[in-house]
Residue, then its C-alpha position, 0 to 999 in steps of 0.5 A: m517100573e521103567v520104560i525101555q527107550s531104546i536098544k542100540k547094537e555095540k561092540t560088546g553087546y547092546l545099549l539099553t536106555t530108559k526114558s528115565g535116563l537109565k543106560m546099561t549094556i546087555s548081552e543079546d542072550s539076556l535081550v532074548r530070554h527076557r523079550l526086552l523091546k523098545g516101549s516095553e515096561v521093565s520092573e527095577e527087580l529085572l533091569n537088576q537081573v538083567k545087568e547081573e546077566a550082562s556082566f557074566d555073559i560079557g565077562y564070559q566072552k571076553a575070558l574066551n576071547y582073551l583065552s583064544y591068543q594063548l593059555r592063561s593061568e588063573q590069576e591072568i584071567t581074574d585080573y583081566l576080568k577085573k580091568q573090564e569092570i566085571s563084578f567079582p561074583q560074576i568073575v567067580k562064576i566065569m572061573d568056575k565055568l571055565k574050569e568046568l569046560s577045562l579051558l582053564n587049568d593052573q596045572v596045564f598052563a605050567e607044564s605047557y609053559v615049561r615045555t615051550a621054554i625048554r624048546t624055545t627060550d634060554k631060560g633056566p629052571q629058575g627062570v621059569k619058576e619066576f615067570l610062573m610065580k608073576k602069573g600067580v600060579d602056586g608053588g606046589t603046581i610050579d614045582d610039579a611043572l618043573s619036574l619036566f625041565d630035568h638035569t639033561h634038559q638043562l644041560v642040552l639048554g645051558k650048553r647052546l647058551t655057554e657055546k653062544m656065550l663063547r662066540k660072543y666073547q671070543q676077543k676076551s681072556q678065558k677067565e673072563r669068558v668063564n666068569k661072563i658065562r657063569q654069570q649069564l647062567f646064574i641070571k638065566g636061572f640054572h641050578a648051581d651043579v648044572i653051572s658047574q658042570l657045564i663050566d667044566e665042559l666048556d670047550f676052548d680050543e686047545e691051540e687057542d692063542e691066549y696071548g695073542l688075544l692079550v696083545k690086541q687088548g695091550d695094544k688099544l690100552w698102549r694107544r690110550h695112554e701113550r702120552l702117559d709117563t713110563r710108569k704110569r702107562h705100565q701101571k694102567i695097562t697091568q691093571s686093566l689086563y688084570q681085570k680082563g682076567f690075563s695073568f701076569d706073567d703074561i702082562n709083564r712079558y707083553i710090557e717088556e716086548k713092547e717096550m723092546e720094540l720102542e728102543 
């Protein structure tokens, strides 16, 4: 038998201490249910029962608090409770209760995230899938949820992203902008057919001065390499401008015009 020496209120429950020095955190429900009072004698069997009840009650409250901020996946809750040192048998019971009360459902979690991603992020379906996989959602559930992210939604979202990229890279050649946009769409997780359609529909200004962009880039390179001899300077400028996506014809035209200016 053990004798309860003290019971002190704590943030996560009550700290029960026996005269032998045993300490355990218990829930208020257990305290009331078993009429635990200072000076009471309790058996080892009852203490073990109280300990298990406390693990469940405290773990359940922690899970509810964790869920109060946002929806969570089953794996997230399990991992969180493990970090809170809740025993595995109690984690199983807590998960079952949360599911019974419809507070935990990976299908609802996945569908909610897909809808949110469509509204508020620039992730494509693959990007969304990778996120859900990291949260421990199984493949079949993810695929079902991704049915919400149809072709039309991908095009609308991808269009916003391509327009943003066009503005960001407006000082670069059309070829380089196309490559940058294609790469970004791939990284964000858009499907290949959607990427191709978005690239085909890129809206470059008809009067856009591609050669004017080349001149700006070329002048910077000219100043950077002005101390080199003519052949090396031309070689460096040609190589750099070509890598930036400008055509050889425009590059040669620029160099010829630049040399004429210096004569």
